VOBA-1610 file (N, C-alpha, C; in pm, whole numbers, padded with zeros to 5 digits, always signed):
BEGIN
Met+09643+07327+10723Met+09689+07464+10696Met+09837+07461+10656Lys+09867+07528+10547Lys+10004+07532+10497Lys+10087+07634+10575Lys+10206+07593+10616Lys+10295+07687+10686Lys+10358+07782+10586Val+10356+07911+10618Val+10410+08014+10531Val+10529+08082+10598Ser+10636+08098+10522Ser+10753+08173+10568Ser+10756+08307+10497Ile+10745+08414+10573Ile+10751+08549+10518Ile+10898+08591+10516Ile+10946+08625+10397Ile+11089+08652+10377Ile+11110+08800+10347Ile+11193+08866+10430Ile+11215+09011+10415Ile+11365+09039+10408Pro+11418+09073+10291Pro+11558+09116+10283Pro+11569+09265+10316Val+11674+09303+10385Val+11687+09443+10427Val+11835+09472+10456Lys+11875+09596+10435Lys+12013+09635+10470Lys+12030+09634+10622Glu+11935+09695+10692Glu+11938+09701+10837Glu+11796+09717+10890Ile+11774+09681+11014Ile+11643+09699+11075Ile+11612+09849+11078Asn+11494+09885+11027Asn+11462+10027+11013Asn+11319+10056+11061Gly+11281+10181+11052Gly+11149+10222+11099Gly+11035+10155+11026Tyr+11051+10132+10896Tyr+10946+10065+10820Tyr+10923+09922+10871Ile+11032+09851+10902Ile+11021+09715+10954Ile+10947+09717+11088Arg+10985+09811+11174Arg+10921+09818+11306Arg+10772+09846+11293Gln+10736+09935+11201Gln+10594+09965+11178Gln+10522+09842+11124Ala+10588+09772+11031Ala+10524+09657+10966Ala+10492+09547+11065Met+10572+09534+11172Met+10550+09427+11269Met+10411+09437+11333Glu+10359+09557+11348Glu+10225+09575+11403Glu+10121+09511+11310His+10145+09515+11180His+10051+09459+11083His+10065+09308+11073Tyr+10188+09258+11082Tyr+10206+09112+11081Tyr+10138+09048+11201Ala+10135+09119+11313Ala+10072+09066+11434Ala+09921+09052+11417Cys+09864+09122+11318Cys+09719+09120+11297Cys+09677+09032+11180Leu+09770+08955+11124Leu+09736+08870+11010Leu+09629+08767+11046Glu+09535+08749+10956Glu+09428+08651+10975Glu+09473+08513+10927Tyr+09585+08471+10982Tyr+09644+08343+10945Tyr+09733+08301+11061Glu+09728+08175+11098Glu+09796+08132+11220Glu+09935+08074+11196Asp+09950+07994+11093Asp+10073+07918+11077Asp+10172+07991+10987Phe+10244+08085+11044Phe+10345+08157+10966Phe+10463+08193+11056Glu+10575+08219+10990Glu+10695+08269+11055Glu+10749+08384+10972Ile+10828+08469+11034Ile+10889+08582+10964Ile+11040+08568+10973Leu+11106+08575+10859Leu+11252+08573+10855Leu+11300+08704+10795Ile+11381+08777+10872Ile+11438+08902+10825Ile+11588+08882+10807Phe+11638+08923+10691Phe+11780+08904+10660Phe+11849+09040+10646Pro+11897+09098+10757Pro+11977+09221+10749Pro+12123+09187+10723Asp+12200+09288+10687Asp+12344+09264+10667Asp+12410+09216+10796His+12375+09284+10908His+12442+09256+11035His+12340+09247+11147Ala+12377+09182+11256Ala+12290+09168+11372Ala+12266+09305+11437Ser+12144+09321+11492Ser+12111+09449+11555Ser+12074+09433+11702Gly+12045+09312+11744Gly+12004+09289+11882Gly+11856+09304+11905Glu+11781+09347+11803Glu+11636+09363+11816Glu+11565+09229+11796Glu+11446+09217+11856Glu+11365+09098+11842Glu+11220+09137+11818Phe+11148+09051+11742Phe+11007+09072+11715Phe+10935+08937+11726Pro+10805+08939+11755Pro+10729+08813+11766Pro+10725+08737+11634His+10722+08605+11643His+10713+08515+11527His+10829+08536+11429Thr+10939+08594+11475Thr+11042+08641+11382Thr+11180+08588+11418Arg+11252+08548+11315Arg+11394+08520+11329Arg+11471+08621+11246Ile+11569+08683+11308Ile+11654+08780+11238Ile+11788+08712+11213Ile+11820+08696+11086Ile+11936+08616+11047Ile+12033+08705+10967Pro+12143+08747+11025Pro+12240+08829+10952Pro+12293+08754+10830Ser+12293+08822+10717Ser+12331+08758+10592Ser+12469+08798+10543Gly+12525+08902+10603Gly+12644+08962+10544Gly+12601+09061+10437Glu+12698+09129+10380Glu+12667+09235+10283Glu+12649+09176+10143Val+12531+09118+10122Val+12495+09059+09993Val+12367+09125+09944Gly+12332+09100+09819Gly+12216+09163+09759Gly+12085+09098+09800Pro+11971+09163+09766Pro+11840+09109+09801Pro+11813+08970+09746Ala+11859+08941+09625Ala+11836+08809+09567Ala+11904+08700+09650Asp+12028+08726+09692Asp+12099+08629+09776Asp+12031+08611+09911Lys+11980+08720+09966Lys+11910+08713+10095Lys+11784+08629+10082Arg+11709+08650+09975Arg+11585+08572+09956Arg+11616+08425+09934Asp+11724+08396+09867Asp+11761+08256+09843Asp+11796+08184+09974Met+11834+08259+10075Met+11867+08198+10204Met+11745+08136+10270Ala+11627+08166+10218Ala+11504+08103+10270Ala+11512+07952+10258Leu+11576+07902+10153Leu+11586+07758+10134Leu+11664+07691+10247Glu+11753+07765+10308Glu+11834+07710+10417Glu+11767+07726+10553Tyr+11699+07838+10573Tyr+11651+07870+10707Tyr+11499+07860+10726Ala+11421+07875+10620Ala+11275+07879+10635Ala+11218+07740+10653Gln+11109+07731+10728Gln+11043+07604+10756Gln+10915+07587+10676Gly+10865+07692+10613Gly+10738+07687+10545Gly+10742+07614+10412Glu+10625+07566+10370Glu+10612+07507+10237Glu+10574+07612+10132Ile+10551+07733+10181Ile+10524+07847+10092Ile+10611+07962+10138Phe+10676+08029+10043Phe+10757+08147+10072Phe+10680+08272+10029Ala+10661+08364+10122Ala+10593+08491+10092Ala+10698+08602+10093Phe+10736+08648+09974Phe+10837+08752+09963Phe+10771+08890+09969Ile+10828+08978+10049Ile+10779+09114+10064Ile+10897+09203+10096Asp+10890+09330+10060Asp+11000+09422+10085Asp+10992+09481+10225Asp+11103+09536+10270Asp+11106+09594+10405Asp+11021+09720+10416Asp+10996+09789+10303Asp+10916+09912+10307Asp+10771+09885+10268Ala+10725+09763+10291Ala+10586+09727+10264Ala+10530+09651+10384Tyr+10397+09647+10392Tyr+10333+09569+10498Tyr+10201+09514+10445Pro+10155+09401+10496Pro+10039+09334+10438Pro+09906+09381+10498Arg+09801+09366+10418Arg+09666+09377+10471Arg+09639+09251+10554Gln+09545+09259+10646Gln+09521+09149+10740Gln+09493+09015+10672Asp+09425+09018+10558Asp+09384+08894+10491Asp+09482+08850+10383Trp+09599+08906+10380Trp+09700+08881+10275Trp+09728+08731+10257Leu+09773+08666+10362Leu+09809+08525+10351Leu+09685+08437+10335Lys+09580+08468+10409Lys+09458+08388+10400Lys+09406+08383+10257Asn+09409+08497+10188Asn+09360+08502+10051Asn+09456+08436+09953Ala+09585+08441+09983Ala+09685+08388+09889Ala+09692+08236+09893Val+09688+08180+10013Val+09714+08036+10029Val+09610+07950+09957Val+09486+07997+09946Val+09382+07915+09882Val+09415+07884+09737Tyr+09492+07970+09671Tyr+09527+07946+09531Tyr+09619+07825+09515Phe+09691+07790+09621Phe+09785+07679+09612Phe+09716+07543+09627Asp+09583+07545+09645Asp+09508+07420+09639Asp+09512+07363+09497Asn+09536+07451+09400Asn+09553+07410+09261Asn+09700+07377+09238Pro+09735+07252+09211Pro+09876+07215+09197Pro+09946+07280+09078Gln+09869+07337+08985Gln+09930+07403+08869Gln+09977+07545+08900Val+09935+07598+09015Val+09974+07733+09053Val+10109+07728+09125Gly+10207+07797+09067Gly+10341+07801+09128Gly+10365+07925+09211Ala+10291+08033+09181Ala+10311+08158+09254Ala+10184+08243+09247Val+10169+08327+09347Val+10056+08419+09357Val+10110+08554+09400Gly+10050+08660+09347Gly+10087+08794+09390Gly+09969+08886+09377Gly+09989+09010+09414Gly+09881+09107+09406Gly+09936+09248+09404Pro+09847+09344+09419Pro+09890+09484+09410Pro+09970+09530+09531Ala+10061+09623+09508Ala+10132+09692+09615Ala+10080+09835+09614Val+09981+09860+09695Val+09909+09988+09697Val+09986+10089+09781Thr+09986+10213+09739Thr+10054+10319+09813Thr+10003+10325+09957Ala+10094+10326+10052Ala+10056+10329+10194Ala+09980+10459+10224Pro+09865+10451+10287Pro+09783+10571+10308Pro+09849+10676+10395Glu+09947+10636+10478Glu+10012+10733+10566Glu+10129+10804+10499Asp+10162+10770+10376Asp+10271+10837+10305Asp+10243+10986+10288Asp+10350+11067+10284Asp+10333+11211+10269Asp+10302+11247+10123Val+10282+11375+10096Val+10237+11417+09963Val+10340+11384+09855Trp+10468+11387+09888Trp+10573+11357+09792Trp+10571+11209+09754Gln+10542+11126+09852Gln+10529+10982+09826Gln+10397+10949+09757Gln+10290+11019+09799Gln+10160+10998+09735Gln+10167+11031+09586Ala+10241+11135+09552Ala+10257+11171+09411Ala+10329+11061+09334Ser+10431+11002+09396Ser+10501+10891+09332Ser+10405+10776+09306Gly+10321+10746+09404Gly+10222+10641+09386Gly+10125+10672+09274Lys+10080+10796+09266Lys+09986+10836+09160Lys+10050+10826+09022Ile+10179+10852+09015Ile+10250+10838+08888Ile+10243+10692+08840Tyr+10275+10600+08930Tyr+10272+10458+08892Tyr+10129+10410+08864Glu+10031+10467+08932Glu+09892+10427+08912Glu+09834+10477+08780Ser+09895+10579+08722Ser+09845+10638+08599Ser+09859+10542+08481Phe+09753+10525+08403Phe+09762+10437+08285Phe+09859+10492+08183Leu+09880+10625+08184Leu+09974+10683+08089Leu+10118+10650+08127Cys+10140+10618+08253Cys+10275+10583+08297Cys+10295+10432+08296Ser+10199+10359+08350Ser+10215+10214+08365Ser+10141+10133+08260Gly+10065+10197+08176Gly+09996+10126+08068Gly+09906+10017+08123Gly+09922+09897+08069Gly+09840+09785+08112Gly+09887+09719+08239Tyr+09986+09779+08307Tyr+10041+09719+08428Tyr+09999+09793+08554Thr+09894+09873+08548Thr+09847+09944+08667Thr+09798+09848+08774Tyr+09770+09724+08735Tyr+09724+09625+08834Tyr+09832+09596+08939Arg+09956+09634+08911Arg+10061+09614+09010Arg+10051+09714+09124Tyr+09976+09822+09101Tyr+09969+09931+09200Tyr+09827+09955+09251Leu+09727+09898+09185Leu+09587+09912+09224Leu+09518+09777+09210Pro+09421+09748+09293Pro+09347+09622+09277Pro+09270+09619+09145Lys+09298+09521+09064Lys+09231+09504+08936Lys+09179+09360+08927Gln+09124+09327+08811Gln+09064+09195+08793Gln+09169+09084+08804Glu+09128+08973+08865Glu+09216+08856+08874Glu+09257+08810+08734Arg+09382+08765+08722Arg+09433+08722+08591Arg+09556+08634+08608Gln+09592+08566+08502Gln+09718+08492+08498Gln+09822+08583+08436Val+09940+08591+08496Val+10045+08683+08451Val+10176+08609+08436Asp+10275+08679+08383Asp+10408+08617+08368Asp+10518+08696+08436Asp+10482+08802+08511Asp+10584+08886+08573Asp+10520+08967+08685Leu+10568+08947+08808Leu+10522+09025+08923Leu+10643+09063+09007Pro+10641+09180+09071Pro+10755+09222+09153Pro+10759+09151+09287Ser+10879+09144+09345Ser+10900+09072+09471Ser+10847+09144+09593Val+10796+09265+09576Val+10736+09335+09689Val+10613+09261+09739Asn+10556+09175+09653Asn+10437+09099+09690Asn+10429+08976+09601Leu+10510+08876+09633Leu+10518+08756+09550Leu+10528+08634+09641Ile+10434+08542+09627Ile+10423+08426+09715Ile+10442+08300+09630Val+10540+08218+09665Val+10586+08110+09578Val+10589+07977+09654Arg+10551+07870+09587Arg+10568+07737+09645Arg+10716+07710+09671Arg+10746+07654+09785Arg+10885+07623+09818Arg+10945+07526+09717Asp+10872+07419+09682Asp+10930+07318+09593Asp+10956+07374+09453Val+10869+07465+09409Val+10891+07529+09279Val+11013+07620+09286Phe+11023+07697+09395Phe+11136+07788+09414Phe+11267+07710+09415Glu+11265+07596+09482Glu+11387+07513+09488Glu+11418+07450+09353Gln+11315+07406+09284Gln+11334+07341+09154Gln+11401+07433+09053Ile+11362+07561+09051Ile+11417+07654+08952Ile+11546+07720+08999Gly+11589+07687+09121Gly+11716+07739+09169Gly+11708+07875+09235Gly+11588+07917+09273Gly+11572+08045+09342Gly+11596+08164+09251Tyr+11632+08274+09312Tyr+11658+08398+09238Tyr+11795+08392+09172Asp+11806+08464+09062Asp+11935+08477+08993Asp+11997+08609+09038Ser+12101+08601+09120Ser+12162+08720+09178Ser+12238+08804+09076Asn+12249+08755+08952Asn+12312+08836+08847Asn+12222+08951+08803Tyr+12094+08942+08841Tyr+11998+09043+08802Tyr+11951+09120+08924Tyr+11976+09250+08929Tyr+11919+09336+09032Tyr+11926+09481+08988Pro+11811+09555+08985Pro+11679+09497+09001Pro+11643+09412+08878Gly+11537+09339+08888Gly+11496+09253+08778Gly+11507+09106+08810Glu+11558+09075+08931Glu+11569+08935+08969Glu+11432+08869+08977Asp+11329+08950+09007Asp+11193+08895+09012Asp+11140+08864+08873Thr+11178+08945+08774Thr+11139+08916+08636Thr+11196+08782+08591Lys+11323+08758+08623Lys+11387+08631+08588Lys+11322+08515+08663Leu+11294+08534+08791Leu+11231+08429+08870Leu+11094+08392+08812Cys+11013+08492+08780Cys+10880+08467+08725Cys+10889+08395+08591Leu+10984+08434+08508Leu+11003+08366+08380Leu+11039+08219+08404Asp+11125+08193+08502Asp+11162+08055+08532Asp+11042+07975+08581Ile+10956+08038+08660Ile+10836+07969+08709Ile+10745+07931+08593Val+10722+08027+08503Val+10635+08001+08388Val+10694+07892+08299Glu+10825+07899+08276Glu+10889+07800+08188Glu+10898+07662+08254Ser+10879+07656+08386Ser+10875+07527+08454Ser+10739+07460+08438Gly+10644+07532+08378Gly+10511+07476+08355Gly+10407+07516+08458Lys+10443+07605+08551Lys+10351+07648+08655Lys+10290+07785+08621Lys+10175+07811+08681Lys+10105+07937+08658Lys+10139+08039+08767Ile+10134+08167+08729Ile+10144+08277+08825Ile+10010+08350+08822Ile+09946+08361+08937Ile+09815+08423+08945Ile+09824+08558+09015Tyr+09766+08659+08953Tyr+09750+08789+09017Tyr+09610+08794+09077Ser+09603+08827+09206Ser+09475+08842+09274Ser+09468+08979+09341Pro+09361+09055+09318Pro+09348+09186+09382Pro+09335+09179+09533Asp+09298+09062+09584Asp+09279+09046+09728Asp+09406+09005+09802Val+09512+08979+09729Val+09642+08948+09791Val+09719+09080+09794Leu+09686+09163+09889Leu+09724+09305+09884Leu+09821+09342+09995Val+09921+09421+09955Val+10011+09482+10053Val+10014+09633+10028Tyr+10057+09704+10130Tyr+10075+09849+10119Tyr+10224+09879+10109His+10258+09968+10018His+10399+09993+09986His+10431+10141+10002His+10531+10172+10081His+10577+10310+10095His+10654+10350+09969Arg+10612+10457+09905Arg+10676+10502+09780Arg+10801+10585+09807Arg+10884+10594+09703Arg+10996+10687+09706Arg+10943+10829+09683Lys+11007+10926+09743Lys+10963+11064+09726Lys+10999+11115+09587Val+10906+11192+09526Val+10942+11263+09405Val+11024+11386+09447Phe+11122+11423+09364Phe+11149+11370+09231Phe+11274+11281+09230Arg+11372+11316+09307Arg+11502+11250+09297Arg+11494+11100+09324Gln+11436+11062+09438Gln+11433+10920+09474Gln+11344+10841+09378His+11230+10899+09343His+11139+10833+09250His+11205+10810+09115Leu+11268+10914+09061Leu+11330+10902+08929Leu+11450+10808+08930Lys+11523+10805+09041Lys+11634+10711+09051Lys+11583+10569+09041Gln+11472+10541+09109Gln+11414+10407+09105Gln+11361+10375+08965Ala+11283+10467+08909Ala+11220+10442+08779Ala+11322+10425+08667Thr+11427+10507+08668Thr+11527+10496+08561Thr+11614+10372+08578Asn+11632+10328+08702Asn+11706+10204+08724Asn+11627+10085+08669Tyr+11496+10086+08694Tyr+11411+09983+08634Tyr+11419+09988+08482Ala+11423+10110+08427Ala+11425+10126+08281Ala+11551+10068+08219Lys+11666+10093+08281Lys+11792+10038+08229Lys+11785+09886+08220His+11736+09826+08326His+11731+09681+08329His+11624+09625+08237Arg+11511+09695+08226Arg+11408+09647+08134Arg+11456+09657+07991Gly+11533+09761+07959Gly+11589+09772+07825Gly+11683+09657+07794Tyr+11767+09622+07891Tyr+11857+09508+07873Tyr+11777+09378+07863Phe+11674+09365+07946Phe+11592+09244+07944Phe+11518+09226+07813Ala+11489+09338+07745Ala+11420+09328+07615Ala+11501+09243+07518Lys+11634+09240+07540Lys+11720+09153+07459Lys+11746+09020+07528Ala+11776+09026+07659Ala+11819+08906+07731Ala+11702+08814+07768Leu+11587+08874+07800Leu+11469+08797+07840Leu+11348+08843+07758Pro+11354+08827+07626Pro+11248+08882+07541Pro+11111+08818+07564Gln+11108+08700+07625Gln+10980+08632+07645Gln+10882+08718+07725Thr+10932+08791+07823Thr+10844+08873+07906Thr+10877+09023+07902Ser+10990+09060+07844Ser+11031+09200+07846Ser+11030+09270+07711Cys+11024+09195+07604Cys+11021+09259+07471Cys+10874+09280+07431Lys+10811+09376+07498Lys+10671+09408+07476Lys+10657+09554+07436Pro+10562+09585+07348Pro+10549+09723+07297Pro+10538+09828+07407Ala+10467+09798+07516Ala+10445+09897+07621Ala+10576+09950+07679Tyr+10678+09865+07687Tyr+10805+09907+07745Tyr+10883+10001+07652Phe+10850+10000+07523Phe+10921+10085+07426Phe+10857+10222+07411Val+10734+10238+07457Val+10659+10362+07432Val+10731+10486+07487Pro+10780+10487+07612Pro+10848+10608+07661Pro+10968+10648+07576Ser+11042+10550+07524Ser+11157+10581+07439Ser+11113+10642+07307Leu+11004+10591+07252Leu+10950+10649+07129Leu+10902+10791+07153Phe+10845+10815+07270Phe+10801+10950+07307Phe+10919+11046+07313Val+11028+11003+07378Val+11147+11087+07388Val+11207+11115+07251Leu+11215+11011+07168Leu+11268+11030+07033Leu+11182+11127+06954Gly+11050+11119+06974Gly+10960+11212+06906Gly+10981+11355+06951Leu+11004+11374+07081Leu+11030+11509+07132Leu+11156+11570+07069Ile+11256+11486+07047Ile+11384+11534+06993Ile+11379+11550+06842Val+11329+11447+06775Val+11331+11446+06628Val+11226+11538+06569Gly+11112+11553+06638Gly+11002+11634+06585Gly+11043+11776+06546Pro+11106+11853+06635Pro+11147+11990+06598Pro+11250+11992+06485Ile+11338+11891+06481Ile+11439+11888+06375Ile+11373+11870+06239Leu+11282+11774+06229Leu+11210+11752+06103Leu+11123+11871+06067Ser+11064+11934+06169Ser+10975+12049+06144Ser+11053+12169+06093Phe+11180+12175+06128Phe+11263+12286+06079Phe+11277+12279+05927Phe+11286+12156+05875Phe+11300+12138+05731Phe+11166+12131+05659Ala+11061+12094+05732Ala+10926+12088+05674Ala+10831+12154+05773Pro+10816+12287+05767Pro+10739+12362+05867Pro+10597+12312+05890Ile+10538+12249+05790Ile+10401+12200+05809Ile+10394+12095+05919Leu+10508+12029+05946Leu+10511+11928+06050Leu+10495+11985+06190Trp+10517+12119+06204Trp+10497+12181+06335Trp+10354+12161+06383Tyr+10258+12168+06292Tyr+10117+12150+06330Tyr+10095+12009+06386Phe+10153+11912+06319Phe+10140+11774+06366Phe+10211+11756+06500Tyr+10328+11815+06514Tyr+10407+11804+06637Tyr+10330+11860+06757Phe+10276+11982+06741Phe+10203+12044+06851Phe+10071+11972+06878Ala+10010+11915+06777Ala+09887+11839+06796Ala+09914+11716+06882Val+10026+11650+06856Val+10062+11532+06935Val+10091+11571+07080Ile+10162+11684+07098Ile+10192+11731+07233Ile+10063+11763+07308Met+09968+11829+07242Met+09841+11862+07306Met+09764+11735+07342Leu+09765+11638+07253Leu+09697+11512+07281Leu+09761+11443+07402Tyr+09892+11447+07407Tyr+09964+11387+07520Tyr+09923+11455+07652Leu+09917+11589+07651Leu+09880+11662+07773Leu+09737+11632+07815Ile+09647+11618+07717Ile+09508+11585+07749Ile+09500+11446+07812Leu+09572+11351+07754Leu+09574+11215+07810Leu+09638+11214+07948Leu+09740+11296+07966Leu+09807+11304+08094Leu+09711+11351+08203Val+09640+11459+08175Val+09544+11512+08272Val+09437+11410+08305Ser+09385+11345+08202Ser+09277+11248+08224Ser+09324+11124+08297Ser+09454+11096+08292Ser+09506+10973+08354Ser+09533+10989+08503Ile+09537+11111+08552Ile+09575+11133+08692Ile+09459+11101+08787Gly+09340+11146+08753Gly+09226+11119+08840Gly+09232+11199+08968Arg+09160+11152+09068Arg+09154+11223+09196Arg+09281+11200+09276Thr+09330+11307+09337Thr+09452+11299+09416Thr+09432+11341+09561Gly+09325+11409+09591Gly+09300+11452+09729Gly+09355+11588+09762Ser+09453+11634+09686Ser+09508+11769+09709Ser+09567+11822+09578Phe+09566+11953+09563Phe+09619+12014+09442Phe+09771+11996+09433Lys+09838+11997+09548Lys+09983+11979+09547Lys+10020+11842+09492Val+09949+11738+09535Val+09977+11604+09484Val+09949+11599+09334Trp+09843+11668+09289Trp+09808+11668+09147Trp+09920+11730+09064Ile+09970+11845+09108Ile+10078+11913+09035Ile+10204+11827+09034Leu+10239+11771+09148Leu+10358+11686+09154Leu+10344+11564+09064Thr+10223+11510+09059Thr+10198+11394+08973Thr+10208+11433+08826Phe+10151+11546+08789Phe+10154+11595+08651Phe+10299+11609+08602Val+10379+11681+08680Val+10519+11701+08641Val+10596+11570+08649Gly+10562+11489+08749Gly+10634+11363+08769Gly+10615+11264+08657Ile+10494+11259+08600Ile+10471+11167+08488Ile+10557+11206+08368Ile+10563+11336+08339Ile+10645+11383+08227Ile+10792+11347+08252Ala+10840+11377+08374Ala+10980+11348+08407Ala+11007+11198+08402Thr+10911+11118+08447Thr+10929+10973+08446Thr+10935+10921+08303His+10848+10972+08216His+10851+10930+08076His+10985+10959+08012Ile+11036+11079+08034Ile+11163+11119+07972Ile+11278+11036+08030Gly+11284+11027+08163Gly+11391+10951+08226Gly+11387+10804+08191Tyr+11267+10745+08194Tyr+11253+10603+08161Tyr+11290+10580+08015Gly+11241+10667+07927Gly+11268+10650+07785Gly+11415+10653+07752Leu+11488+10746+07813Leu+11632+10757+07787Leu+11708+10637+07842Met+11674+10596+07966Met+11749+10488+08028Met+11713+10352+07970Phe+11592+10338+07918Phe+11556+10214+07849Phe+11643+10196+07725Ile+11664+10305+07652Ile+11751+10300+07534Ile+11893+10263+07574Arg+11938+10320+07686Arg+12073+10288+07732Arg+12086+10139+07764Gly+11985+10086+07833Gly+11988+09944+07864Gly+11978+09857+07740Leu+11896+09900+07645Leu+11878+09826+07521Leu+12007+09820+07441Cys+12086+09925+07448Cys+12212+09932+07371Cys+12330+09873+07447Ser+12309+09836+07572Ser+12419+09785+07654Ser+12452+09640+07615Lys+12579+09607+07618Lys+12625+09471+07588Lys+12622+09382+07712Glu+12611+09444+07830Glu+12603+09366+07952Glu+12508+09437+08049Leu+12467+09365+08152Leu+12371+09419+08247Leu+12433+09536+08324Leu+12358+09647+08328Leu+12404+09765+08395Leu+12364+09761+08543Arg+12458+09788+08631Arg+12428+09790+08774Arg+12390+09930+08818
//
């Protein structure tokens, strides 16, 4: 049995961490340890866990500290606001029997206990109109080989992690995109498995959700230039094209009134696709929040992606 080190970077020990410990205690895997890296010591203790104060450094630096303190031959990276399903490690470790596999990850599904504001955020990310072909990051989908997975649920061979030099702390958020690119370029595979599942507490709509989404957009826009191998993909440009269409459409229609028909037809098609992409939500309030949230996310993401794309250096 391979020893696994679960690595959790965090600003401080919080309620999500305390809740998650109940789930780690139920893992269907015996040989694991948990390392939590808060900024400062808190005096709290948990089973199977070492709490190692890191100082006030970023998540990438905290995760890199696994090379110094962790004992496992596999590093399981997860966020402080997420917790694993019982079979998380058991399902993940079997993939490492293949020496060509450098990393494994799976979906980060919205935590069922989240409130309606968080559930709406989850539904936004689950919508194909919002996430396109990347909905597998938020819902269990077919197993596949991928080139980019987020660190909320990313399990990596220790020797591969060490070989590529760990995370690049110059990138945040987006350090996981760089790490995955390094893994792929080292000749190893990254496997997405629907059974390697964690539950993730979402940010509340609208302010917290949009802050997160637009921050991702800025960095993805910059990555489209800096890391085009995995970030210069048509799907990432679509929200920006949508925003440009919203702005330019009325201007062109003013000079050529017949274009108004085309403009409104596109808007109607967008709204039809939006409604069809939401699916079941369990409550009308979540549905309405999701409907408005997808539109707001498209506009915010589109604008900030352009900002990142036009930036000469990485935006913090």
